[in-house]
Phi, psi and omega in degrees: 000142177278143177300143178084009181241154177286169178292114188280341183296338180272349183238001182209151175283329183207156178210159176232135182238149171216129179225136177241141184221144176228136178241136180234133181266132176274317182215196182303322184238345184258147177198181180237153177234132170235147183205162175208155180199174178210146175233146176238132177255144177205164174099359174253226188227231190301321185296330178285325176297320180291328180257004181068356179064020187247123185227094178279157173211158180204162179180183181206162179193184176241151176226154179232131179277109184284311181230094182303322182294336178253004182056044183260128184247153165243128189227133174241120185231148170245135182223151177230144174231179178283177182059033177061026175275140176206166178197159172240124186240132172246115181243140182223138169088015178258154183275153175266000000 
C-alpha cells in the first residue's frame, strides 16, 4: 500500500503501485526523505470509473541512521494522498 492511501483491498479486486523515493544526508547520521507514488485500482465496477481508479501520494520526512554498520534507519514521514487522506508514519529498523 502506498502511504497516504486507504486500504485498497476493501474497495478493489486488484491494484498496481509505484513509489519513488530520494534520500539526502545532512550530516553523518541525519537526512531527509522525499517521495511520491501512485496507485491504480481496477477490477471492480462503477465506483472506480467515477473516481478514475487513480490515487497519487507524496510526502517528506527526516531519517536518522541508528546503526550505520547494519544500514538501519529510523524514519518519521508525513504524507498526503488524494481524497483528503494523510498520515504520519514512524518506521524503525529497515535497511536503506
